[in-house]
C-alpha positions in Angstrom: 0.0 0.0 0.0 1.4 3.4 -1.1 0.9 6.3 1.3 1.6 9.9 0.7 2.4 11.9 3.8 1.1 15.4 3.9 1.9 18.0 6.5 -0.9 19.3 8.7 -0.9 22.6 6.9 -1.3 20.9 3.5 -4.2 18.7 4.8 -6.0 21.6 6.6 -5.6 24.3 3.9 -9.4 24.3 3.5 -12.1 24.5 6.1 -13.9 21.1 6.3 -17.4 20.1 7.3 -18.7 16.7 8.2 -20.6 15.0 5.4 -21.8 11.5 5.8 -23.2 10.2 2.5 -23.0 7.2 0.2 -20.7 7.9 -2.7 -20.0 6.0 -5.9 -16.4 6.1 -7.2 -15.9 5.4 -10.9 -12.3 4.4 -11.5 -12.8 3.6 -15.2 -15.6 2.6 -17.5 -16.0 -0.8 -15.8 -15.0 -0.4 -12.2 -17.2 1.3 -9.6 -16.7 1.3 -5.8 -19.3 2.2 -3.2 -17.8 4.4 -0.4 -19.0 6.7 2.4 -18.0 10.3 2.6 -16.6 11.6 5.9 -15.9 15.3 5.3 -15.8 17.9 2.6 -14.1 21.2 1.8 -14.0 23.5 -1.2 -10.8 21.7 -2.2 -11.7 18.1 -1.8 -13.2 15.4 0.4 -12.4 12.3 2.5 -14.1 9.0 1.9 -13.9 5.5 3.3 -14.0 2.6 0.9 -13.2 -1.1 0.8 -10.7 -0.7 -1.9 -7.1 0.5 -1.9 -6.9 3.2 -4.6 -3.4 4.3 -5.4 -2.4 8.0 -4.9 -2.5 10.1 -8.1 -5.4 8.0 -9.5 -8.0 10.1 -11.3 -11.6 9.2 -10.2 -15.1 10.4 -10.8 -17.2 10.6 -7.7 -20.9 10.9 -7.3 -22.6 11.9 -4.0 -25.4 14.0 -2.6 -25.1 17.4 -0.9 -27.9 18.2 1.6 -28.5 21.9 1.1 -32.3 22.4 1.2 -34.4 20.8 3.9 -31.6 18.2 4.2 -32.6 16.7 0.9 -29.5 15.7 -1.0 -28.8 17.2 -4.3 -26.6 14.9 -6.5 -23.2 16.1 -7.7 -20.6 14.4 -9.8 -17.0 15.7 -9.8 -13.6 14.6 -11.0 -11.0 14.1 -8.2 -7.5 12.9 -7.8 -6.6 10.6 -4.9 -4.0 12.3 -2.8 -3.5 9.7 -0.1 -4.9 6.2 0.8 -4.4 4.7 4.3 -6.0 1.7 5.9 -8.0 2.4 9.0 -8.9 -0.4 11.4 -11.4 1.8 13.2 -13.2 2.6 9.9 -12.7 -0.9 8.6 -11.6 0.4 5.2 -9.3 2.7 3.3 -9.4 6.4 4.0 -9.0 8.2 0.7 -8.1 11.9 0.7 -9.3 13.4 -2.6 -8.6 16.7 -4.3 -11.1 18.2 -6.7 -9.5 18.2 -10.2 -12.5 19.4 -12.2 -15.7 20.7 -10.7 -18.6 22.5 -12.3 -19.6 26.0 -11.1 -22.9 24.7 -9.9 -21.4 21.8 -7.9 -18.8 24.2 -6.4 -21.6 26.5 -5.4 -23.5 23.7 -3.7 -20.5 22.5 -1.8 -19.6 26.0 -0.7 -23.2 26.6 0.4 -23.2 23.4 2.4 -19.9 24.2 4.1 -21.1 27.7 5.1 -24.5 26.5 6.3 
């Protein structure tokens, strides 16, 4: 398992907010992984999955952002895996992901959620 170590400053450059939601990671046209989000920022998000995804892997992720009456609005964004570490407590791999391509509307929804 490859692990990329980031300094505290690099990991906490953006304010984060807890977000617990089911997410679907698409690694390529044939491979999908179900994961659960843990937190989100305007720069990326943390998910827990049952798969070890190598750092620098480009992934598409789909999840819901609860912004109005806690009803989730689906968003899909392109991310790059920054780090992947196994967590016995979480019983899965913690994947730190950086947004690599995000639409203006998705960015707005995420920012609205974080500031709510």
